[in-house]
N, C-alpha and C positions, 0 to 999 in steps of 0.2 A: 567193321565200324568200331572205333574205340569208344570206351565208356566215357561218361562226362568227367569222371575223376582222372582218367588218363589224359584227356584233352587238357584239363586244368593243369596237370603236371607239365605237359609240353609247353604251354604258355608261360607257366611260372619259371621254368628253366630258361626259356628264351629271354624273358625279362631280366634274368640274372646273368645274362651274357654268355650262356653256354652255347657252343656250336651245335649244328645239326648232327654231326657225327658223334659228339659226346652224348647228346640226348639219346641218340639211337642206341648206343652201348648201354647207357644208364637204364633205360626203360625197356630194353630188349625188343625194339620195334625197328622196322626198316627205315633207312635214312630218307627214302622217298616219302614215307608217311609223314615224317617230320616236316619235310619241305612243303608237302600239301597243306598241312595245317598252318604253317608259317605264311604261305602265300594266300591262303583263304582269309586269314585275318587281315592281310594287307588289302586284298580286293574288297573286303567288306567295310573298309573305311576305318579300320582301327589304327592305322599309322598316321603320323603327322602330315605326310605329304598329301594325303587325300582330304584331311579334315581341317588342317590348320593353316591360316594365313600368317606368315611370320614377317614382322616389320623388317624393312631393308637394313636398318641400323642394328637390329638384333641378329640377323641371319649369320654374319661372319663369326659370331660368338655363341651360336646355339649349342654346339657340342660342349664347349667349355662350361656353359651354364648348367647343362644337364649333368655333366660329370660331377660338378660340385654338389648339386642337389642329391645325386645318387650316393655321394659320400656322406650325406647327412647334414650338409650345410643348410641352415634354415634362415640365417640372418641375411636379408636382402641388402642391407647397407654394406655388409662386408663383401658380398658378391659384387655390388656396384663399384666399390673401391678397387677390388681386384681387377675388374674389367677395364676400368679407367687406365690402369697401368698397362693393360694390353692394347690400349688404343680405342676403347669404346667412346663414341662421341654422342650417343643418345642420352636422353634424360633419365633421371631416377624413376619418374612416374611410368615411363615406357617400359623399363625393365621390371618394375614392380607388377605392372599389369600382365606382362608376358609370363612371369614366374607364377603368379597366382592362377592364371588360366591353364598353364601347363600342369600344375599340381592338381587342380580341380579335375582336369581331363584324365589324369593318371588314376586318381581315386575312383572316378566313375567306371573306368575300364576294369580296375581291380575288383570293384564291387559287383560288376556284371558277371565276371568270371567266377566269383566265389559262390559255392553252394554250401550252405550250412547243413551239417549233418546232426540230427537229433537222435538220441537213443531212447530205448524203452526204460522204464524204472528197473533198477537193479541190474542193468546190462553192463555198464562200463564205468570205470574210473580212470583218470589220467594223472600221471605222477611226473614230477620234475624237481630238479634242484634250482634254487635261486641263489645267486652270489651276492653277498652283502658286505663285501670288503673285510676289514679287520677290526677286532676289538681287543682290549687288554684284559686278560684273565690271569690272575695271580702274578702280575708284573710281566707277563709275556704276551706279545702280540699273537693272536690266533685268527685264522681265516674263519669267517662266519658264513654259514650256509643255512638256507631254509628248505626243509623237506616240505613239499606242497602236494597235497592229495585232494582231488576234487571229484565228486560224483557227477558224471556227465548229465544225468537227467535233471537232478534238482539243483545243481551247482553248489551243494553243501560242501564246505571245505574244511580241511584239517591242516594245520601248519605247525611245524616244530623246528626250532633253531638248534643247530648242532655245529661242532667245529671239525668234524671228520665226515668223509663220505665212504667210509669203509663198509664192507659187506655186513658186518654185525650191526653197525649203526643203521644202515638202510633197512635191515630186517626188523630191528626193534621199533623203528619209526612206523613201519607198516602195521605191526601188531597193535600199537597204540592207536593208530588211525582206524583200524578195524573195530577195536573195542569202543571207540568214541562215536563214529558215524556209520560203521558197517562196511561190509565187503561185497562187491558185486561179482558177476560171473567173470568178467574180463578186465584186466588191468593193462593199460597202454603206456608205453615208455618211449623216451627218446633213446638214442644210441649210447647209453651209459655202459661202461665196461663191467660194472658190477651186475648188470642184467644180461647183456649180450656181448659175447667175446668177439665174434666176427661173423661176417657173411661170406659164403663161398659161392662163386659163380659155377654152375654146373654146365656140362656140355650141351644140354637142351635149352640153355638160356635162363633157366630159373636160378634162384639163389637159395642156398641152404643156410638156415640160421643155426648158429652154435651158441646155445645159451650158456651162461655161467653156471657150472654144475651146482655150486652152493645155492644160488638163487633159484634154480630150477627145482631143487629138492625142497626148498622153502615153499615154493608155489604148489608143489604136489601135496605137501603136508596140509596146507590150508584149503586146497581145492579150487584155486582160481586159475584161469587161463592167461597165458602170457601173450601180449600183442606188442608189436614194435612199429614205430613210425617209419614210413619210407624215407630213405636218405634224401636230403635237400628238400624236404617237404614239411616245414614246421607247422603249417596250417592243419595238419592231420592230428595235432594235439593242441588245437587253438584254445580250448577251454582252460587248460592249465597254464598256457602261455599268458592268457589274459589275466589269470589270477596272480601270476608272478608280477606282472606289471602293476596290477591294482595294489598288491601288497607293498610294493616299493613306493608307489605314489601316495598311498594313504597312510598305512601304518608306519612305514619307514621313510616318511617324507623328509628329504634332506638328510642331515646327520644328527637330528635331534635325538633319536632313540639311542644312538651310539654315545652321545655326550651324557645321557642319563643312564647309561648301562651300569648295572650293579653286579649282576651275575646271570649265567645262562638260565638258571632256574627261575629267576625273577622275570627275565625276558620272555620265557615261555608262558608264564602266568599272564603277562601283559598281552601277548598275542592271542592267548586263549580267550581272554575277556573281550578283546577287539573282535574276534570271530563271532562270539555270542551276541555282542551288542551292536556291531556294525556290519561286517562282511556277510554274515549269514542271516542278518535281520533286515537288510536293505532290499528295496525293489530292484531286482536284477534287470539290466537294460535289455537283455535278449528275451528272457522268459516273461518279463513284466510281472513277476511274482517274487515273493521272498523265498530264498533258498530253504529257510527253516520250515516254511509252510509246505513247499513241494516235497521236502524230505519226509514229512509225515506220510505223504502218499507213497513215497518210494520205500519207506522203512520195511513194510512187509515182504519186500522182494530182496532184502539184504540179509547177509549172514553176520551174526555177531558172535565171534569165537570166544566168548567169555568162559564157556565150559571146557575149552580145549586144554589139554595138558600143556605146560610150558614147552615151547619149541627150543630144544637145546641140541643143535646139530654138532657132530664131530667136525672140527675145522679141517680144511684142506691144508696140508703142510707141504712146502716146496722142498724138493730134493733133486740133486743132479745125478743122473745115471752115469756109470763108468763106461769106458770104451768097450768093456766086455758085456755091457747090457745088464748091469746089476744096480740095485738101489738098496741102501742100508736103512733099516728101521729097528730100533731097540737092539742094536748089535747083531742083527741077523740080516743076511743078504738075500734079496729076492730078485728073480729075473724079470726082464721086460723084453719085448720083441727087439731084435737087433737093429731094426730101423729107428728105434728110439734111443740108441746108445749115445752117450755124451750130450744129453738134452736136459733142460730144466723141466721136470715133471712135478706132479702133485700126488700126494698119497693121503689116504684116509682109512682109519680103522672103523669098520662097521660090524654090526651084529647080525648074524645069519642064523636065526632060530637058536640063539644061545652060543653059537660058535663064532669066535672072533675071526674076521676076514680082513685082509689088507687089499684095498682097491687102489689101483694106480691110474692116474689120468694124464692125458696130454691136453691140458687146458679144458677142452670141451667134452672129451669122450673117454670112456673107460678103455684102457688098453691091456690091463692084466688084473687078475684076481688070484690071491693065494691064501691058503689057510695059514694063520699066524703060528710061527714056531716060538717056543719058549726057551730053546737051546741057544745060548749066546754063542756067536761065532759060526753058527751053521749057515748053510746055503739052501734056499728053497728054489728049485728050478722047475721050469715047464719045458719039456722037450721041444714044443712048437716054437719056443722063443730062441732056440739055439742055432738058428740059421738066418741068413740074410741074402737078399738079392744083390747086395753091393759087393764090390771087390774087398778082399781081405777077410773072407769068411772064416769064422772061428769054428773049428770042428766041435761037434757035441762031446766027443771023447775028451778033448782038451779042456773044455769047460768043466766037465765032471771031475777031471783030475784036479783042477784048481779048487774045486769045492771041498776036496779032502784036506787041503792045506790049512793049517791053523793060522788065523790072522788076528792081528791086534784090533780090538774094538775101539773106535773113536767115539768121543763124546758127541752127542747130537748137536751141541752148540757149534761145533766145527761146520756142520752142514748148513746150519742157519746162516753162517757167515758167507760160505761160498755159494749157497743157493740163492 
């Protein structure tokens, strides 16, 4: 027996046009199970053929009407004009009645299948980016984004406008949100690359998550758990999705805020005032309480990292390994496993009880660690790296002979260009 959440996922994917075989692969369940749930919904009266009487003049154009509605067309007059060109002979009133009944039926089904999930105080926050078009800063057009952070229990929100979505920007926005309204146990994200690099399907059908190492280190430093939304399942972060929509419709209504744009600093002062006076002070439609009042109840369960030392991680630097499985850092060559030869990798210098260590990553996982050498032009090799399962194996002796050859040191700027 599938859980209610799994059943909801099946219905959601069916509604979005995904085939039974695709759903089977996506959710790692048998195709027969998908068919059973699809058929059970049909027999229970959830399909139009069981429930709906379609006027004869509408029937030939039913699929065309529904297709336009699914594409987001909401203007019935435009649909009417389009159908007339296709040969529709019915009245506007007949079409209007059909469209309204169809939309009402669809919303009722969607509401019946939705299960709102509420969390305990201090349990979860949801995070997402909102896209707000472009603004002119210093005579140059820049893309404008909103970092949106909302506590799931109280609906208390923090918003910050930025012009980049880079890792360092994302982390700094988090820190300011933690300091302003607090940090819960778990933070839930959509599939943003700055948080999740990729998912890998395992032979047992489960998926392994590969977190962005920079962000994973940030999460460990502050002590929160990472959580990710299932793919194709936006309702799993519905609270922050609703906040994105509310921000666009209320604070950023139309393009008024862009026309009055002065600076990023001024815009963030404005949105901070709006949060205090409007968003966090209104009666929330779901909780029926003001977020600021519920936040007072939630506050004892949150962490405020105001006493933390400033988080200042060593950045990951891109480097391309040679065909011999070597990477250069500060004019010294370090070995990597031969399976990672001629690949774009990432390096970071870390401190190990006072000893400098070079750690090498393949996107998501550490593949090599070396003590850092201060001897320019030297080679630091690990014997376990000097063999490969592929053809063209480079003998250990050959590599070690190469290590004794004096090489010219290239400026790191070269590797920034090619990396």
